N, C-alpha and C positions, 0 to 999 in steps of 0.2 A: 504494500500500500504506500503510495507516495504521500509526501507532506500535504499536497493539495487536497487529498481526500480526507485529511483529518481536520481541515478547517471547518469553522462554524459559519452558518449562513442564516440570514433572516429571510424567511419565506413570506411573500406578500402576494396580494391579488390586485390585478387591474382588470376589471370586467370579469369575464369567465377564465382569464388566463392567470396561471400561477407562475411566479418568477422568484428568483432569489438574488440577494446581494451579499457579498462576503461581509462578515460582521466587522472586519478590520476597516472597511471603507465607510462604516456608519459612525457618525458622531453621536447622534441621539435620535430617538423617535418620540414625537410629541403629538398631542391632539391638535386639531385645527385651531389656528390663531387668526386674528384679524390680519388681512392681507391688503396692502395699499396698491392700487393699480398703477402700472407704468404706461402712460399714453404712448401709442404708436409702437409698442413692442410686438414681437412675434406671438402668435396665438397660444403657443405652449407655455409662454412666460405669464404667470398669473399675477405677478407683482413682487413686492418686497414685504418682509415682516421684521419686526424688532424682536430679536432673540437675546434677551438679557443685555441690551445695549449695543448689540451688533446688528447691522442691517444685512439681512440674508435674502437673496433672490429665491423666489419660489416658482417652481415649474411643475406642470402637470405631467406625470409619467405617462398617462394615457395619450396626451398630445405628442410627447416625444416619440411614442411608439406608433403614432398614426391612428389612434383610436379616438372616437368622439368623446367629448367630456360628458360626464353624468353629474347630477346634483350630489353634493356631499351628504353623507349619512353620519350617524353616531360612530360608525366604525372607521370613517375616513381618518387617515393619519398623514403627518408630514415626516418623512424620513430625511434627516439632515445628514448630508454626506460632505466630506472634505474633497474638493476638486481644485487642483492647481492653486493651492494656498488660500482658498476661499471656502466658505460654507455655502452649500446650495440645498434648498429644501425641495424634496420631491413628493408631490401629493400622490398618495396611493389609496385605493378603495378600502384596503384592509391589510393588517399585518397578522399573519397566521401563527408563526412559531419560529423558534430558534431550532436549527436542525443541522445535521451533518449528512453527508451522502456516502454510501458504501462504494459507489463508483462514479467517476466523472468521465463522460464521453465527449469527444469533439463535437462542435455544433453541426447539426444536420445541414446538408447542402440543398435540401428539398424546398426551402422557403424562399429561395431567391437571394441574390447577393445582398440586397439592402437589409433585410431582417437578420440574415445570418451574421452580419457584422455586429449586431447588438449583443450577441451571446458569446461568452468565453468558453462555455461548455454546457453540457446537459447533465444535471445531477440525477442519480438514480438511487432510490431507497425502496427496495422491494420492487413492486410493479409501477411505482410512481416515478414519472419523469418530470423534471423541473428545469427550465432554462435559467442559467446563471448569467445575470446581466453584466455587460462590459461597460462600466460607467464612462470610461474614456471615449468610447464611440458614441454613446447616447448623448452625453453632455457636450462633446466636442463637435458634433455634427451639425 
């Protein structure tokens, strides 16, 4: 078993899709806060929030993955990640659990090149398969 397979992940949901982010990439997970709009920004950028005195850009993971936005619910969360020396909030529909995967497979080539670039691998735990997000591609694109 490689060291990659012993890493912990946060499993999350956007729509009917389940994805995961390496726990090392996550600064914190918070409930929805007040978000201030940024005029003329890209649709996936929802605005900025004040996180204990720091201004944090908030983006919709649905929007970044090309999915339509949905109204927020009680389960909606903001996952704050560190990206290029800044904190960025990602709005997700739900955070499921902390988990590890018994096997990590390379991303499938069946979804087309655009979506394939968003995943660094496919985590497997029993019969369950979960795409592990590649934040550099999602946030840098």
